[in-house]
The first five atom37 places (N, CA, C, CB, O) and aatype in JSON, in Angstrom:
{
  "aatype": [20, 20, 20, 20, 20, 20, 20, 20, 20, 20, 20, 20, 20, 20, 20, 20, 20, 20, 20, 20, 20, 20, 20, 20, 20, 20, 20, 20, 20, 20, 20, 20, 20, 20, 20, 20, 20, 20, 20, 20, 20, 20, 20, 20, 20, 20, 20, 20, 20, 20, 20, 20, 20, 20, 20, 20, 20, 20, 20, 20, 20, 20, 20, 20, 20, 20, 20, 20, 20, 20, 20, 20, 20, 20, 20, 20, 20, 20, 20, 20, 20, 20, 20, 20, 20, 20, 20, 20, 20, 20, 20, 20, 20, 20, 20, 20, 20, 20, 20, 20, 20, 20],
  "atom_mask": [
    [1, 1, 1, 1, 1],
    [1, 1, 1, 1, 1],
    [1, 1, 1, 1, 1],
    [1, 1, 1, 1, 1],
    [1, 1, 1, 1, 1],
    [1, 1, 1, 1, 1],
    [1, 1, 1, 1, 1],
    [1, 1, 1, 1, 1],
    [1, 1, 1, 1, 1],
    [1, 1, 1, 1, 1],
    [1, 1, 1, 1, 1],
    [1, 1, 1, 1, 1],
    [1, 1, 1, 1, 1],
    [1, 1, 1, 1, 1],
    [1, 1, 1, 1, 1],
    [1, 1, 1, 1, 1],
    [1, 1, 1, 1, 1],
    [1, 1, 1, 1, 1],
    [1, 1, 1, 1, 1],
    [1, 1, 1, 1, 1],
    [1, 1, 1, 1, 1],
    [1, 1, 1, 1, 1],
    [1, 1, 1, 1, 1],
    [1, 1, 1, 1, 1],
    [1, 1, 1, 1, 1],
    [1, 1, 1, 1, 1],
    [1, 1, 1, 1, 1],
    [1, 1, 1, 1, 1],
    [1, 1, 1, 1, 1],
    [1, 1, 1, 1, 1],
    [1, 1, 1, 1, 1],
    [1, 1, 1, 1, 1],
    [1, 1, 1, 1, 1],
    [1, 1, 1, 1, 1],
    [1, 1, 1, 1, 1],
    [1, 1, 1, 1, 1],
    [1, 1, 1, 1, 1],
    [1, 1, 1, 1, 1],
    [1, 1, 1, 1, 1],
    [1, 1, 1, 1, 1],
    [1, 1, 1, 1, 1],
    [1, 1, 1, 1, 1],
    [1, 1, 1, 1, 1],
    [1, 1, 1, 1, 1],
    [1, 1, 1, 1, 1],
    [1, 1, 1, 1, 1],
    [1, 1, 1, 1, 1],
    [1, 1, 1, 1, 1],
    [1, 1, 1, 1, 1],
    [1, 1, 1, 1, 1],
    [1, 1, 1, 1, 1],
    [1, 1, 1, 1, 1],
    [1, 1, 1, 1, 1],
    [1, 1, 1, 1, 1],
    [1, 1, 1, 1, 1],
    [1, 1, 1, 1, 1],
    [1, 1, 1, 1, 1],
    [1, 1, 1, 1, 1],
    [1, 1, 1, 1, 1],
    [1, 1, 1, 1, 1],
    [1, 1, 1, 1, 1],
    [1, 1, 1, 1, 1],
    [1, 1, 1, 1, 1],
    [1, 1, 1, 1, 1],
    [1, 1, 1, 1, 1],
    [1, 1, 1, 1, 1],
    [1, 1, 1, 1, 1],
    [1, 1, 1, 1, 1],
    [1, 1, 1, 1, 1],
    [1, 1, 1, 1, 1],
    [1, 1, 1, 1, 1],
    [1, 1, 1, 1, 1],
    [1, 1, 1, 1, 1],
    [1, 1, 1, 1, 1],
    [1, 1, 1, 1, 1],
    [1, 1, 1, 1, 1],
    [1, 1, 1, 1, 1],
    [1, 1, 1, 1, 1],
    [1, 1, 1, 1, 1],
    [1, 1, 1, 1, 1],
    [1, 1, 1, 1, 1],
    [1, 1, 1, 1, 1],
    [1, 1, 1, 1, 1],
    [1, 1, 1, 1, 1],
    [1, 1, 1, 1, 1],
    [1, 1, 1, 1, 1],
    [1, 1, 1, 1, 1],
    [1, 1, 1, 1, 1],
    [1, 1, 1, 1, 1],
    [1, 1, 1, 1, 1],
    [1, 1, 1, 1, 1],
    [1, 1, 1, 1, 1],
    [1, 1, 1, 1, 1],
    [1, 1, 1, 1, 1],
    [1, 1, 1, 1, 1],
    [1, 1, 1, 1, 1],
    [1, 1, 1, 1, 1],
    [1, 1, 1, 1, 1],
    [1, 1, 1, 1, 1],
    [1, 1, 1, 1, 1],
    [1, 1, 1, 1, 1],
    [1, 1, 1, 1, 1]
  ],
  "atom_positions": [
    [[-18.62, 1.89, -34.08], [-17.6, 1.52, -35.03], [-16.57, 2.64, -35.21], [-18.23, 1.16, -36.37], [-15.42, 2.36, -35.54]],
    [[-16.97, 3.87, -35.0], [-16.02, 4.97, -35.16], [-14.84, 4.82, -34.22], [-16.7, 6.3, -34.92], [-13.7, 5.12, -34.59]],
    [[-15.1, 4.35, -33.0], [-14.03, 4.15, -32.04], [-13.04, 3.1, -32.55], [-14.6, 3.72, -30.68], [-11.83, 3.28, -32.43]],
    [[-13.54, 2.03, -33.13], [-12.68, 0.98, -33.66], [-11.88, 1.46, -34.87], [-13.5, -0.23, -34.04], [-10.74, 1.03, -35.07]],
    [[-12.47, 2.32, -35.67], [-11.79, 2.77, -36.88], [-10.52, 3.55, -36.57], [-12.72, 3.63, -37.71], [-9.62, 3.65, -37.4]],
    [[-10.44, 4.1, -35.38], [-9.23, 4.78, -34.95], [-8.04, 3.82, -34.96], [-9.41, 5.4, -33.55], [-6.91, 4.22, -35.23]],
    [[-8.3, 2.56, -34.66], [-7.24, 1.55, -34.57], [-7.15, 0.66, -35.8], [-7.47, 0.71, -33.35], [-6.07, 0.14, -36.1]],
    [[-8.26, 0.47, -36.51], [-8.28, -0.5, -37.6], [-8.54, 0.11, -38.98], [-9.32, -1.52, -37.32], [-8.53, -0.61, -39.97]],
    [[-8.76, 1.41, -39.05], [-8.94, 2.15, -40.3], [-9.94, 1.46, -41.24], [-7.59, 2.31, -41.02], [-11.06, 1.16, -40.83]],
    [[-9.54, 1.21, -42.48], [-10.48, 0.66, -43.46], [-10.78, -0.83, -43.24], [-9.94, 0.86, -44.85], [-11.59, -1.4, -43.96]],
    [[-10.14, -1.46, -42.25], [-10.4, -2.86, -41.94], [-11.37, -3.01, -40.76], [-9.09, -3.58, -41.63], [-11.59, -4.13, -40.29]],
    [[-11.94, -1.92, -40.31], [-12.79, -1.95, -39.12], [-13.94, -2.94, -39.24], [-13.34, -0.58, -38.86], [-14.14, -3.75, -38.33]],
    [[-14.68, -2.89, -40.3], [-15.82, -3.8, -40.47], [-15.36, -5.25, -40.48], [-16.58, -3.48, -41.77], [-15.98, -6.11, -39.86]],
    [[-14.27, -5.51, -41.19], [-13.75, -6.88, -41.27], [-13.34, -7.37, -39.87], [-12.56, -6.95, -42.24], [-13.67, -8.49, -39.49]],
    [[-12.61, -6.54, -39.11], [-12.16, -6.93, -37.77], [-13.36, -7.22, -36.87], [-11.28, -5.82, -37.16], [-13.39, -8.25, -36.2]],
    [[-14.33, -6.33, -36.85], [-15.5, -6.51, -36.0], [-16.28, -7.77, -36.4], [-16.41, -5.28, -36.08], [-16.66, -8.56, -35.54]],
    [[-16.52, -7.95, -37.68], [-17.26, -9.13, -38.14], [-16.5, -10.42, -37.85], [-17.55, -9.02, -39.63], [-17.11, -11.41, -37.44]],
    [[-15.2, -10.43, -38.05], [-14.41, -11.63, -37.78], [-14.49, -11.98, -36.3], [-12.94, -11.41, -38.21], [-14.63, -13.15, -35.95]],
    [[-14.4, -10.98, -35.45], [-14.46, -11.2, -34.0], [-15.83, -11.75, -33.59], [-14.17, -9.9, -33.24], [-15.93, -12.77, -32.91]],
    [[-16.86, -11.07, -33.99], [-18.23, -11.45, -33.61], [-18.59, -12.81, -34.2], [-19.23, -10.38, -34.08], [-19.11, -13.67, -33.49]],
    [[-18.32, -13.0, -35.48], [-18.67, -14.26, -36.13], [-17.94, -15.45, -35.49], [-18.34, -14.19, -37.62], [-18.52, -16.53, -35.35]],
    [[-16.7, -15.25, -35.11], [-15.94, -16.33, -34.47], [-16.53, -16.69, -33.12], [-14.47, -15.93, -34.3], [-16.82, -17.86, -32.86]],
    [[-16.72, -15.69, -32.28], [-17.18, -15.97, -30.91], [-18.63, -16.41, -30.82], [-16.98, -14.75, -30.06], [-19.02, -17.04, -29.85]],
    [[-19.43, -16.08, -31.82], [-20.83, -16.51, -31.81], [-21.06, -17.79, -32.61], [-21.71, -15.4, -32.36], [-22.19, -18.27, -32.71]],
    [[-19.98, -18.35, -33.17], [-20.14, -19.57, -33.96], [-20.42, -20.76, -33.04], [-18.89, -19.83, -34.82], [-20.02, -20.75, -31.88]],
    [[-21.1, -21.77, -33.56], [-21.42, -22.96, -32.75], [-20.18, -23.64, -32.17], [-22.19, -23.96, -33.59], [-20.24, -24.22, -31.09]],
    [[-19.05, -23.57, -32.89], [-17.82, -24.22, -32.42], [-17.32, -23.63, -31.11], [-16.74, -24.1, -33.48], [-16.61, -24.3, -30.36]],
    [[-17.67, -22.4, -30.82], [-17.19, -21.74, -29.61], [-18.22, -21.66, -28.5], [-16.73, -20.36, -29.95], [-17.97, -21.05, -27.46]],
    [[-19.38, -22.28, -28.7], [-20.45, -22.21, -27.7], [-19.99, -22.65, -26.32], [-21.61, -23.07, -28.14], [-20.35, -22.03, -25.32]],
    [[-19.21, -23.71, -26.25], [-18.81, -24.24, -24.94], [-17.32, -24.06, -24.67], [-19.17, -25.71, -24.83], [-16.81, -24.59, -23.68]],
    [[-16.61, -23.33, -25.52], [-15.17, -23.16, -25.36], [-14.87, -22.23, -24.19], [-14.55, -22.61, -26.65], [-15.52, -21.2, -24.03]],
    [[-13.9, -22.59, -23.39], [-13.43, -21.71, -22.31], [-12.04, -22.17, -21.88], [-14.42, -21.72, -21.09], [-11.55, -23.2, -22.34]],
    [[-11.41, -21.41, -21.0], [-10.07, -21.71, -20.52], [-10.07, -22.12, -19.05], [-9.16, -20.51, -20.71], [-9.02, -22.08, -18.4]],
    [[-11.2, -22.5, -18.52], [-11.31, -22.81, -17.09], [-10.28, -23.84, -16.63], [-12.71, -23.31, -16.77], [-9.61, -23.62, -15.62]],
    [[-10.16, -24.95, -17.34], [-9.22, -25.99, -16.94], [-7.77, -25.52, -17.01], [-9.4, -27.22, -17.81], [-6.97, -25.84, -16.13]],
    [[-7.45, -24.77, -18.05], [-6.09, -24.25, -18.2], [-5.78, -23.27, -17.07], [-5.91, -23.56, -19.57], [-4.71, -23.33, -16.48]],
    [[-6.72, -22.38, -16.77], [-6.51, -21.41, -15.7], [-6.34, -22.08, -14.35], [-7.67, -20.42, -15.66], [-5.59, -21.59, -13.51]],
    [[-7.02, -23.17, -14.14], [-6.93, -23.88, -12.86], [-5.53, -24.45, -12.64], [-7.96, -25.01, -12.8], [-5.14, -24.71, -11.5]],
    [[-4.77, -24.65, -13.71], [-3.42, -25.18, -13.6], [-2.35, -24.09, -13.47], [-3.11, -26.04, -14.8], [-1.16, -24.4, -13.36]],
    [[-2.75, -22.83, -13.49], [-1.78, -21.74, -13.4], [-1.04, -21.81, -12.07], [-2.49, -20.37, -13.54], [-1.65, -22.0, -11.01]],
    [[0.28, -21.66, -12.13], [1.08, -21.7, -10.91], [1.66, -20.34, -10.56], [2.2, -22.71, -11.06], [2.1, -20.13, -9.43]],
    [[1.65, -19.43, -11.49], [2.14, -18.08, -11.24], [1.0, -17.21, -10.74], [2.77, -17.46, -12.53], [-0.17, -17.5, -11.02]],
    [[1.32, -16.15, -10.01], [0.26, -15.23, -9.57], [-0.47, -14.62, -10.78], [0.86, -14.1, -8.69], [0.16, -14.31, -11.79]],
    [[-1.76, -14.48, -10.66], [-2.58, -13.95, -11.76], [-3.27, -12.68, -11.3], [-3.62, -15.0, -12.24], [-3.98, -12.66, -10.3]],
    [[-3.06, -11.61, -12.06], [-3.75, -10.35, -11.84], [-4.62, -10.1, -13.06], [-2.75, -9.17, -11.59], [-4.1, -9.78, -14.13]],
    [[-5.92, -10.25, -12.91], [-6.86, -10.03, -14.01], [-7.24, -8.56, -14.02], [-8.14, -10.94, -13.86], [-7.9, -8.08, -13.11]],
    [[-6.82, -7.85, -15.05], [-7.0, -6.4, -15.16], [-8.17, -6.1, -16.09], [-5.71, -5.71, -15.67], [-8.28, -6.69, -17.17]],
    [[-9.03, -5.18, -15.67], [-10.2, -4.85, -16.49], [-10.58, -3.4, -16.26], [-11.39, -5.79, -16.16], [-10.57, -2.92, -15.12]],
    [[-10.92, -2.7, -17.32], [-11.44, -1.34, -17.22], [-12.93, -1.38, -16.92], [-11.16, -0.54, -18.51], [-13.68, -2.08, -17.6]],
    [[-13.36, -0.64, -15.92], [-14.77, -0.66, -15.51], [-15.69, -0.18, -16.63], [-14.97, 0.21, -14.26], [-16.86, -0.58, -16.67]],
    [[-15.19, 0.65, -17.52], [-16.0, 1.14, -18.63], [-15.62, 0.48, -19.96], [-15.86, 2.65, -18.74], [-15.81, 1.07, -21.03]],
    [[-15.08, -0.73, -19.9], [-14.71, -1.46, -21.11], [-15.95, -1.68, -21.96], [-14.03, -2.81, -20.76], [-16.89, -2.35, -21.54]],
    [[-15.93, -1.13, -23.15], [-17.09, -1.22, -24.03], [-17.15, -2.54, -24.81], [-17.09, -0.07, -24.99], [-18.13, -2.81, -25.5]],
    [[-16.11, -3.36, -24.69], [-16.08, -4.62, -25.43], [-16.06, -5.84, -24.53], [-14.89, -4.66, -26.34], [-16.2, -6.96, -25.01]],
    [[-15.89, -5.65, -23.25], [-15.81, -6.77, -22.32], [-16.73, -6.57, -21.15], [-14.38, -6.96, -21.84], [-17.36, -5.52, -20.99]],
    [[-16.81, -7.58, -20.33], [-17.7, -7.57, -19.17], [-16.89, -7.86, -17.91], [-18.84, -8.61, -19.34], [-15.86, -8.54, -17.98]],
    [[-17.33, -7.36, -16.79], [-16.68, -7.65, -15.52], [-16.71, -9.15, -15.23], [-17.37, -6.87, -14.37], [-15.89, -9.64, -14.45]],
    [[-17.62, -9.84, -15.84], [-17.7, -11.3, -15.64], [-16.44, -12.0, -16.14], [-18.93, -11.86, -16.36], [-16.09, -13.07, -15.65]],
    [[-15.75, -11.41, -17.11], [-14.54, -12.04, -17.65], [-13.42, -12.11, -16.61], [-14.05, -11.28, -18.88], [-12.93, -13.2, -16.35]],
    [[-12.99, -10.99, -16.0], [-11.94, -11.12, -14.97], [-12.43, -11.87, -13.74], [-11.44, -9.74, -14.55], [-11.64, -12.55, -13.08]],
    [[-13.71, -11.78, -13.42], [-14.25, -12.54, -12.29], [-14.1, -14.04, -12.54], [-15.74, -12.19, -12.04], [-13.77, -14.8, -11.63]],
    [[-14.35, -14.45, -13.76], [-14.22, -15.88, -14.1], [-12.76, -16.31, -14.04], [-14.79, -16.15, -15.5], [-12.45, -17.41, -13.58]],
    [[-11.87, -15.45, -14.5], [-10.45, -15.77, -14.45], [-10.0, -16.02, -13.02], [-9.62, -14.64, -15.07], [-9.37, -17.05, -12.74]],
    [[-10.32, -15.11, -12.11], [-9.84, -15.29, -10.74], [-10.56, -16.43, -10.02], [-10.02, -14.0, -9.95], [-10.0, -17.03, -9.1]],
    [[-11.77, -16.73, -10.44], [-12.49, -17.86, -9.85], [-11.79, -19.17, -10.16], [-13.94, -17.9, -10.37], [-11.85, -20.11, -9.36]],
    [[-11.12, -19.25, -11.29], [-10.48, -20.5, -11.7], [-8.97, -20.52, -11.47], [-10.76, -20.75, -13.15], [-8.34, -21.56, -11.67]],
    [[-8.39, -19.43, -11.05], [-6.95, -19.38, -10.78], [-6.74, -19.32, -9.27], [-6.28, -18.16, -11.48], [-7.26, -18.43, -8.6]],
    [[-6.0, -20.26, -8.76], [-5.72, -20.27, -7.33], [-4.91, -19.02, -6.97], [-4.94, -21.57, -6.93], [-3.83, -18.79, -7.51]],
    [[-5.44, -18.24, -6.06], [-4.74, -17.04, -5.63], [-4.83, -15.88, -6.6], [-3.33, -17.35, -5.39], [-4.09, -14.91, -6.46]],
    [[-5.71, -15.97, -7.58], [-5.85, -14.88, -8.53], [-6.49, -13.65, -7.91], [-6.66, -15.33, -9.73], [-7.3, -13.76, -6.99]],
    [[-6.13, -12.49, -8.42], [-6.7, -11.23, -7.95], [-7.22, -10.44, -9.14], [-5.66, -10.4, -7.15], [-6.69, -10.53, -10.25]],
    [[-8.26, -9.66, -8.9], [-8.84, -8.83, -9.94], [-8.55, -7.37, -9.66], [-10.36, -9.07, -10.06], [-8.67, -6.91, -8.52]],
    [[-8.17, -6.65, -10.7], [-7.99, -5.2, -10.62], [-9.0, -4.57, -11.55], [-6.52, -4.78, -10.99], [-8.88, -4.67, -12.77]],
    [[-10.0, -3.9, -10.98], [-11.0, -3.2, -11.76], [-10.63, -1.72, -11.74], [-12.45, -3.45, -11.19], [-10.68, -1.07, -10.7]],
    [[-10.26, -1.19, -12.89], [-9.84, 0.2, -12.99], [-11.04, 1.09, -13.33], [-8.73, 0.37, -14.05], [-11.62, 0.98, -14.4]],
    [[-11.39, 1.96, -12.41], [-12.49, 2.9, -12.63], [-12.07, 3.94, -13.68], [-12.9, 3.6, -11.3], [-10.89, 4.24, -13.82]],
    [[-13.04, 4.47, -14.38], [-12.8, 5.47, -15.42], [-11.82, 4.99, -16.48], [-12.29, 6.76, -14.78], [-11.0, 5.76, -16.99]],
    [[-11.9, 3.71, -16.79], [-11.0, 3.12, -17.76], [-11.8, 2.22, -18.68], [-9.86, 2.32, -17.05], [-12.72, 1.52, -18.25]],
    [[-11.45, 2.24, -19.95], [-12.15, 1.42, -20.93], [-11.41, 0.14, -21.27], [-12.38, 2.21, -22.18], [-10.96, -0.58, -20.38]],
    [[-11.29, -0.13, -22.56], [-10.8, -1.41, -23.07], [-9.27, -1.53, -23.09], [-11.33, -1.63, -24.45], [-8.74, -2.63, -23.21]],
    [[-8.56, -0.41, -22.98], [-7.11, -0.45, -23.17], [-6.4, 0.17, -21.96], [-6.71, 0.29, -24.47], [-5.83, 1.25, -22.07]],
    [[-6.43, -0.51, -20.81], [-5.86, 0.07, -19.59], [-4.41, 0.53, -19.71], [-5.95, -0.93, -18.49], [-4.05, 1.57, -19.16]],
    [[-3.58, -0.21, -20.43], [-2.16, 0.16, -20.53], [-1.96, 1.46, -21.32], [-1.37, -0.96, -21.17], [-0.92, 2.1, -21.19]],
    [[-2.92, 1.84, -22.12], [-2.83, 3.11, -22.84], [-3.62, 4.22, -22.13], [-3.35, 2.95, -24.27], [-3.21, 5.38, -22.15]],
    [[-4.72, 3.85, -21.51], [-5.59, 4.84, -20.89], [-5.1, 5.28, -19.51], [-7.0, 4.28, -20.78], [-5.29, 6.42, -19.11]],
    [[-4.47, 4.36, -18.78], [-4.05, 4.64, -17.41], [-2.68, 4.0, -17.13], [-5.1, 4.12, -16.4], [-2.56, 3.21, -16.19]],
    [[-1.66, 4.32, -17.92], [-0.39, 3.61, -17.77], [0.25, 3.74, -16.39], [0.57, 4.11, -18.79], [0.73, 2.75, -15.83]],
    [[0.28, 4.93, -15.83], [0.95, 5.12, -14.54], [0.22, 4.4, -13.39], [1.05, 6.61, -14.22], [0.86, 3.65, -12.65]],
    [[-1.09, 4.6, -13.23], [-1.78, 3.86, -12.16], [-1.7, 2.35, -12.36], [-3.23, 4.3, -12.09], [-1.58, 1.6, -11.39]],
    [[-1.77, 1.91, -13.61], [-1.7, 0.48, -13.88], [-0.35, -0.08, -13.48], [-1.97, 0.2, -15.37], [-0.27, -1.13, -12.83]],
    [[0.73, 0.61, -13.85], [2.07, 0.15, -13.47], [2.23, 0.11, -11.95], [3.13, 1.05, -14.09], [2.88, -0.79, -11.42]],
    [[1.67, 1.09, -11.26], [1.74, 1.11, -9.8], [1.01, -0.1, -9.21], [1.14, 2.42, -9.24], [1.51, -0.72, -8.27]],
    [[-0.16, -0.43, -9.74], [-0.91, -1.59, -9.26], [-0.16, -2.9, -9.54], [-2.3, -1.64, -9.92], [-0.11, -3.79, -8.69]],
    [[0.42, -2.99, -10.72], [1.16, -4.21, -11.06], [2.38, -4.36, -10.16], [1.6, -4.18, -12.55], [2.66, -5.45, -9.67]],
    [[3.1, -3.26, -9.93], [4.28, -3.31, -9.06], [3.89, -3.73, -7.65], [4.98, -1.93, -9.02], [4.58, -4.55, -7.03]],
    [[2.8, -3.18, -7.13], [2.34, -3.55, -5.78], [1.92, -5.02, -5.73], [1.16, -2.64, -5.34], [2.21, -5.72, -4.77]],
    [[1.23, -5.48, -6.78], [0.81, -6.88, -6.83], [2.03, -7.8, -6.83], [-0.04, -7.14, -8.09], [2.07, -8.77, -6.07]],
    [[3.02, -7.49, -7.65], [4.2, -8.34, -7.71], [4.99, -8.3, -6.41], [5.08, -7.93, -8.86], [5.51, -9.32, -5.96]],
    [[5.09, -7.12, -5.81], [5.8, -6.99, -4.53], [5.11, -7.81, -3.44], [5.88, -5.51, -4.1], [5.77, -8.37, -2.56]],
    [[3.79, -7.89, -3.5], [3.06, -8.64, -2.47], [3.25, -10.15, -2.62], [1.58, -8.31, -2.54], [2.92, -10.92, -1.72]],
    [[3.77, -10.57, -3.75], [3.95, -12.01, -3.99], [5.35, -12.5, -3.63], [3.67, -12.32, -5.45], [5.64, -13.69, -3.76]],
    [[6.22, -11.6, -3.18], [7.59, -12.01, -2.81], [7.81, -11.9, -1.34], [8.61, -11.17, -3.53], [8.9, -12.2, -0.86]]
  ]
}
């Protein structure tokens, strides 16, 4: 929780509980975006930090599995916030991905 408090201050407990309670509620047991992702027409680059403490590699894998032509970028030595933790390498990867699509 200390890591979260850096971003959420005195609302840290509320943010964490709201997130966990929502995603573990019965209403979300079968919720997913698989059908929506399958209709994507733009190139999809699923970006994930290999050391993300809040997410799993299964998340970007699922995204690319359901998006035609989707690609996954797994950033080593990166956690939950790639654009803040590795801005330069991330921008280089995004630029290369977009260039490869034209």
